[in-house]
N, C-alpha and C positions, 0 to 999 in steps of 0.2 A: 346859723344852722337852723333849718326849719323855721326861718323867720326870726330867730332869736339871736341878738347880737352877743358875741362871745369874744372876750379879750384873751389874747395869748399871753400866758404868764411863764411859760417854760418850754424848753426844747429837749426831748429825750436824746440820749447818746446814740450815735450812729450804730446800727446793728441791732438795736432793741426793737423787737417786733410785737411786743405785747404778750399776753398769756391766753389769747383766744384760740380755740381749736378750729375756728372757721377761716383762719388766714391771718395775715399780718394786719396790724392796725395803723392807721395814718395819724389819728389824733385822739385825744382822750378828753372827757369832760367829767366833772364831779357828779355823783348821783344827786338828783334833785327832784322835787315834786312839781314838775311843770308838765302840763298836758302836751306841749309841743315836743318834749324830749322823753316821752314814755318809752319803755324798753321795747326793742325790736320794731319801733314805729307803730305799735299796736294802739288802737283807740282805747279810750278810757272804759273801764268796766265798772258800772254803778257809780260813775263819777270819780273813781279812784285811780291814782297812778300806780305803778308797780311797787312803789315804796309804801304807799298807804293801804294797799290791798293786802291784807295778811293771809289771804288764801291762795295767793298767786306766787308760786315758787319758780323763779326764772333766772336766778343768779347763782354763781359759784363763789365760794369763799377761798381766799388764799392767805396764808400766814407763814411766818417764819418762826421756827422753834427757838426758844430761848437756849442759851448755852447750857449744856449739861442735861437738857430735857429730851427724853426719848419720845418717839411717836406714840408708844403705848401709854406713857404717862400723860401726854397731852390729850389723847383720846379719853382716858379715864376722867379727866377734868371737864372735857367738853361735852361728853355724852349726856349727862343729866341736864345741862343747860340747853342742849340741842333738843332733847325730847320735850322739855317744857315749852320751848319756843315753837315747836311743831304744831302745838294745839292752840296757839293764840289765834283767835278768830274762828276756830273750829269747834270749840267746846271740849268737854271732857271726853276721853276715849271710851269706846265701848268696853264692856267687861272682858270679852274674849279677844279684843283687838291686840295684835302684835305691835309693840311700840316701834317707831322708826329708829333705824340704826345709822349713826354717822360713820362714814368711811372716808378715808383720806388716801391720796396718791401723791407721788412726787410731782412737783409742778413741771418737771421737764417732760412728762408724758401726758397724753390726753386720751380720753376714752375713744376707742375705735381706731386710733392712729396705728397701733401695732398691726392690726389686721389689714388696714387699708394700705399702709405704706411700709411698715416694718418687715413683714414677710416677703413682699416682692423685692425690697431693697436688699434683704439678706440673701435672697436668691441671686440677685444681680451681682452682689459681692462675691458669691461663690463662683459665678461665671467669670468674673474678673480674675479670681484666683486661678481658675483653670487656664485662662488665656495667658496669665503670667507664667504659669508652670510650663506651658507649651513653649513660650518665648525663651524661658531660661534654658530648657533642654535643647532648643534649637541652637542657641549660642554655644552651649557646652559642647554639642556635637561638632559644630563648626570649628571650635578651638581644638577639640580632640583630633579632627581630621587635619587641621593645619599643623598641629604639633607632631602628628604621625609622619607627615612629610618631612619633618625636621629631626627625625630620629638619628640620622647620621650626625647632624650637628650636636645633638645632646650626647651621643656616644663619644664624639671627639672631646667634648667638655669633660665627660667622665674620665676619659683616657688621660686627660691633662690634669686630673686631680679634683675635679668638681664633685662634691658629694650631694646627697639628697637635699640638704639644707640650702646649698647654693642654687640648685635647680628650682627648688620651691620658691625661693625669694625672687628669682628671675620671673617665674610664671605668675606669682602674685603681683609683682610690679607691673607686668604687662596687663594683667587683669584689672588692676586698679586704674591704670590709664584709660582702658577701654570703658570701664564702668563709670568713671568720673565724667568722661565726655558724654556718654549716654545719659547719665543722670541730669546733667545741665540741659541737654536738649529736651529731655522728657519733662523737666520742670517748666521750661518755657512753653512747651506744647500744652501742658496741663493748664497753665494760666490762660492761654488762648482758648482751649477747648471748653473749659468750664464757663467762660463768658459766653461763648457761642451757644452752649447747651442751655444756659439760663435764659438767653434771649429767645432761642428756638422753642423752648418748652414753656415760656412765660412763667418762669419760677421767680418769685419775688425775693426769696431768701438768697443770701450770698452763697455761691458755690466756690468762691476763691479758696485755694488750698491754704490751710491754717497750720498752726504749730503741730497739731496732732498728725495731720497729713504729712508734714515735713519730717517728723520723727519716724513715722511709719516708712516713708520713702527712703530715708537714710538707712533704716534697718534692712529694707529689701536690698539696697545697694551693697551694704556690707556683706549680706548673705550671698549676693550674686558674685561679688569680688572673690570671696572664699571659694564658692562653687567653681567659678571659672578658673581659679588658680589650682585647685586640688584635682578637679576632674581630669585634666590632661596629664597629671603627674605620672600616673601609672603607665600611660603610653610613652612618656619621655624616658622612663626608666626601663622600659621593656627590652630594649635592644642591648643594654649593657655596653661596657667599654669595648668589647671585642667586635661590635658592629662596625667600628671605625675602620677595621682592617678589611672589611668586605667591600667589594666594588659593585656587585650585581644589584641593580635596582629591584629585580624580581625577588632576590633573597632578602634584601633589606626591608621589603614591604610585604613579606609573606603573611604575617599576622594581621597587618593593617588592612589588607584587602578582604580578610575573612572575619573581622571582628564582629562578635555577636552583640556587643554593647549598643552599637548604633541601631541595629535591627530591633532590639528590645525597646529602645527609647522611641523609635518611630512607631512601633506597634502601640505603645502606650499613648503616644500623641494621637494616633488614629482613634483610640478608644475615647479619649477626652473630646476629640472633635465630634464624634457621634453624640456624646452627651450634650455638648453645646448646641449642635444643630437640632437635636430633638427638642431641647428646652426652648430654643428660639422659635422653632417651627410651631410648637404648641401655643406660644404666646402670640405669634403672628396670625395663626389661624383663629385664635380667640379675638384678636383685633378685627380681622375680616368679618367674623360673625357679628360682632358688635356694630361695625359700620354698615353692614347689610341687614341689620334687624329692621323689620317693618315697624314704622312708628304709628301706623294706623291713621295717617293724615297726609295731605299734600304739603310737604314741608318746603318745597322750593317756592321762592317768591314771598316768604314771610319775614318781616322784620319787627322787632319788639323793643320797646323802651319803657322805662318807668317814669311816673309822674307823681310828685308828692306836694300837692297844694296845701296852703295854710287854711284849712277848713275848720270852722267852729261848730257847724250844725249839719244834721243829716240833709235837710232840704238844700242847703248851700252846696253840699257835695254832689247831690243828684243833679242840680242845675249846672255845676261846673263841668261834670263829665258829659252831660248831654250836649253842652256847647262845644266841648272838645271833639266829640264824635262827629258833630255836624261840620266843623272846620276841617277835620282830617279827611272826611269823605269827599269834600269838595276839591281836594288837591288833585292836580292832573296826574294820571298814571295809577291812582289808587282804585283798586277794585272793590275792596270792602275793609271795614275797620270794626274792631271790638275792643273790649277792655276786660281785665281779669284781676282778681286780688292777688293770687299766687302765680308767679311767672312759670310757664312750662319749662321744664328742664333745669330749674333752679335748685332742686333737691328739697325744697320746702313743701309742706302740705299741712292742711288742717284736718285732724283726725278726731273722730268722736263716735260713740255709739249712736245708732240711728233708730228712732221710733218709727214704726209702720202702722198707720191707721190708729194712732194714739197710744200704742204700747210697744214695749221692746219685743221684737219677734223671737220666736223659738228657732234655734239653729240646730242642725243635725251634724253628726260626724265631727264634733269638735270645732265646727266653723265659728268664726268670730263675728260679733255684731259691729265691729269697727268699720266705719265707712270714711273714705277720703272725700273731702268736699272742696269746692272752690266757688267764689263769687265772681260772676262774669256779666258781660253786657250783651246787648242784642246782636244777632247774627254771629254768635260765638263759633258754633260748629260749622256754619257756612264759610266763615273766614278761614278757619283752620283746614277745611276740606275733610272733616270727619263725617262719614255717612250717618244720616239719621235713619234708623231702622224702623221706627214707629213714631207716630205723632209729629211734632214740629220742633223747630228751633225757637230760641228766645226772640222776641220782637220788641220794637219801640212801643208797642201798645201795652206791654207788660209794665205798668207803672205802679207807683206806691198806692194808688187808689183802686187798682184792678185786683182781681183774685190772685193770690200768691201762687206761683207756679214753680216747678222744679223739673229737672231732667236727670235721668239716671243712665248708667251704661249697662252693657250686657251682663257683666258679672253681678251687678246689683239685682237685675231682674232674675237671674238664675238662682241666686242664693235666697232672696226674700220673697220672690213670686214664682216659685216653680209651677210649671204647667198652668199658668194663668196670665191674663193680660194685665200688666201693671198700670196702664193708663187709667187715670181717674182716682187711683189710690193716693192717700195722703202720707207724707213723710216729714220728719223734722229731727234736728239734733236733740239728743237726750238732755244736754245741758242748757238748752235755750228753749224758751217757751213760745215757739212759733212753728207753723206748719206750712207746707206747700203741697199743691196738687200736681201729681206727675202728669206732664203733658208730652213727654218725649222719651225715647230710648235710643241711645247712640251706640255706635260700634266701639268696642274696647280700643284704647290707644294709649301710647306712652304719656306719662304725666310728669313724674319727678325726674326720671333718668331713663337712659336707653335700656339698661339691663334690669329694670324692675319687673317684678311679676305682676300679672293682672290682679286688681283688687276692686271691690265694689266702690263706685264713685257716684256722687250726686253734685249737681250744679244748681246754684240759686241766682236769681236776677238781682243785680246790685241795687236797683231802685226800689226793691221790695223788702229789704232787710235793714235793721237798725245798725248799720255799719257805715262809717265814713273814714277816709284816710287815703293813703297812697294806693295807686293802682298801676297796672301795666297795660299799655296800649299795644295791640297786635294789629299789624297792617298787612294786607296782601296787595302787592304792587306788581305792575308790569315792568319788565326789564331788571336792571340791577337794583336789588332791594335797598342797599345802603344809600343809593343816590337820592332817595326820598327824604333823608334825614334833615338836610337844610330847610326844606319846605315845611316839614313837620315842626322844626324848632321855631320857625317864624310864626306858624299857626298857634303854637303854645304860648309864645310871648305876646301874642295879641290878647290873650286872656290874663296873663301875669308876666310882665317882662323879667321878673327875677327867677322864674322857674327854669331849671335845666332839664335836658333829656337824661335820665338816669340809666347808665349802662346800656346804651343802644347797641344792638347786635342782631345779626340774622338769627332766625329761630334754629336753623341748622347748626350754626356755630354754638348756640346756647346748649343744644343737646350734646354736641361733641365735647363740651366742657365736662359733662358728667362721666366721660370715659377718658379724660385727659391723662390720668395716671396710667391706665391700661395702654394708651397710645405711647406714652413715654417709655414704659417698661418694655413693650413689644419692640419698639424701634431700637432701644438699647440692646435688648437680647439678640435681635437680628444682626446688629452691628458686631456684637461680640462673636456670634456664630460665624459671620463673614470673616472677621479677623482671625478666628481660629483656623478656618479653611486656608487662608493665605499663609499663615504660619506653618500649618501642616504641609501644605504644598511645597513651601520653601525648604522645610526640613527634609521631606522625602526626596525632593530633587537634589539637594545638597548631598544627602547620603548616597543616593544611587550614582550621582555624577562622580563622587569621590571613589566609590567602589569600582566603577568602570575605569577611572583613571589609574587606580592601583592595579587593575587586572589587564592593563593594555597588553603586556607581554603574553599573558595567558591566552587572551582572546586572539592575539596574532598567531600563536601556535595552533589553536583550535582551527582557525580559518586556513592555516597553511596545510593542515592535514585533512582538509576536506569539509569543515563545517560551513554550512550555508548561512547567508545573512539572516534569513528568517529564523533559523535555529538560534543564532546569537541574540536576535531581538527577543525571541520567546524566553531565553535564559534570563534576560534582564527583567522582562515583564513578569515572569514567574515569581521572582523575588518580591516585586511590588505587590502582586496579588496575594502572596502568602502573608506579607505584612498587613495588608488591608483586611484579609480574612481574620487574622488574629486580633486586630484592633476592633473589628465589628463584634466578634464573639465576646470580647471583654467589655465593649462599650454599651451594647444593648441592655444587659442587666442593670448597669449603672444608670442608663437613661430611663429605665422603668422606675427606678427609685426617685429620680428627679421629677418625672411626670407625676408621681403620687404626691410629692412635696408641693407641686404647683397646682394641685386640685382646686384650692380655694380661689386661685387667680384665673381659672379657666372659665370660659362661657361658650356653651354650645359645642364643646369638644371634650372627649374623654382623655384621661391621662395616658391610656394605652392606644391612642389614635393610630391606626395602621398607616394612614397616609403620611403622617409626620415621620414615623419610623422608616417607612420605605424611602421617602425623599432624603432623609438623613443618610441612610446607608448608600443610596444611589449617588448622593452628592460626594460622599467620601470616596466611593469607587471611581467616580469620574475624576476627582482631584488626583487620585493615585495614578490613574491612566495618563492624564495630561502631564503630571510631573515626571512620569517614567518615560514619556515619549522622546524627549530630547536626549537623555542618557542612552536609551535603547538605540536611537538613530546614530548617536556618536559611536556606540560599540559596533554597530553594523558597518560603519564606514572605515573601520580600522584597516590600514594597509598592512598585510602580514609581513612584507619585506621590511617596511620601515619600523614596525614594532620589534622585529628580530634584530635589526641593525642597532636599535637603541640599547641593546644589551652589550 
């Protein structure tokens, strides 16, 4: 690793992914004072590694509490030790300086993860719960409808001596068979779906259902079995034993065709569907806004990869990257090439206060002096396609012996050089004793991620600053960008046969990684919304079809005494519209609450976005209309004579 031979002495158990908050870990090495293995791959500072430099805090500590020791007791013992260690290498604290305070958190959680993943996942779980509720009510309604048609059977059983207990056992047995079969199919589907989801979303962690998921699923199945057994019981007992003596279908189904329970359930389903569609719509519109966000550069045709040579001196590093640029430029299909210290779209950045003309500038309105910076190579902005608004780009003539130069963006110029020309002014990081003359101003563009806000930025020429180490090569090519990688790999291996291309990827895909969680959550939310629409359409269709079937005789009588087909169709559609209206009236306020809960996950769209609400309501109305069309058509086609003869 980094040119150092390392012997494997152990293998971690499968499923252990480390304790880093930046992702899973592939292998571990002991901490050691070797320049080649410095933390984060950073170059040495004052000749010291991260272990020997007492002013550089870059590590987290992890420990296990002894049996019987509380977190408060452990902190009381560690606090004075921590505060003494904090000033090693820094000297005594100032008289009015507030001492540093040690804080601890559970190792199962990491800073920022709750905001980045926890809140969206909890929202997705809520959407899953709503979909589950819709599915459960659908099955319950179907069973109630099925058992309503069996009222005569239940009445005969009661007439022969069957009591509530016997009927309940029968319904529970039927429900148990149904739920067990569904549970087995669902578990198989979950095994397959989670593997496909992990592969599709490039999730390294295992998503395979575990014991916790199994217990939760069993709990849901038990609840469903009880619900499906108890919900139809009232319908089964409604007719009583005397119904067995009646022969009229119209009489036996008088209540079944007019039951309000199904109507109430469908209205609630409509309300939940509105909530899911609004939530999914807000997240999908957020995703579209992110995907269509201007990056401030010509992103197509760019490919990037990392290089980390074993360099021991600054002149050696300058010479290596100069030769690499020369070889990459000579490749067929390459338009331009540059290098950079921090990869665009990686989420990393170098931030520091910036001196302007030898001093820290005064800032107004609470603005910050913090500037984001990067070390880059010649033709950097030309390669990226970032417009140069004033001055020039970096060039090969900017060498270690030429005047040191820097380039800033629009935000930098507006904040630190209001109403003046920044060209010719001198800038430099506050924590490093070197300066550059501004020779160019470029248009603001995205740096760390797609959804970042503009911030003052400065760029330095790699050959003019005392830094050496790994860099990233950015290439603009004609045709398919990734097709250049084999040629680039051969060119690199001509300089060092042991060097790989580190994380080669198109620049577009690199930026998309910064919104990968938003993409995943938006797609899942959209899927849940679609699933809710399907379930609601199924439930509405089943309810209306059942009601039409139960009212066949009534419809036949209506048509026999002069009702037209259009009037019959409107009678059915009116029921559907009333249910839809009731569902929308209940669903919109709930959707507004969901929108407010999603505020932190939205980008470029407001929680009360009118378009999302309109599309959700229109979608529910369309679903209701389509689901009602078949039962309405069936009702209009009833033959009055056949309906009356069936009596």
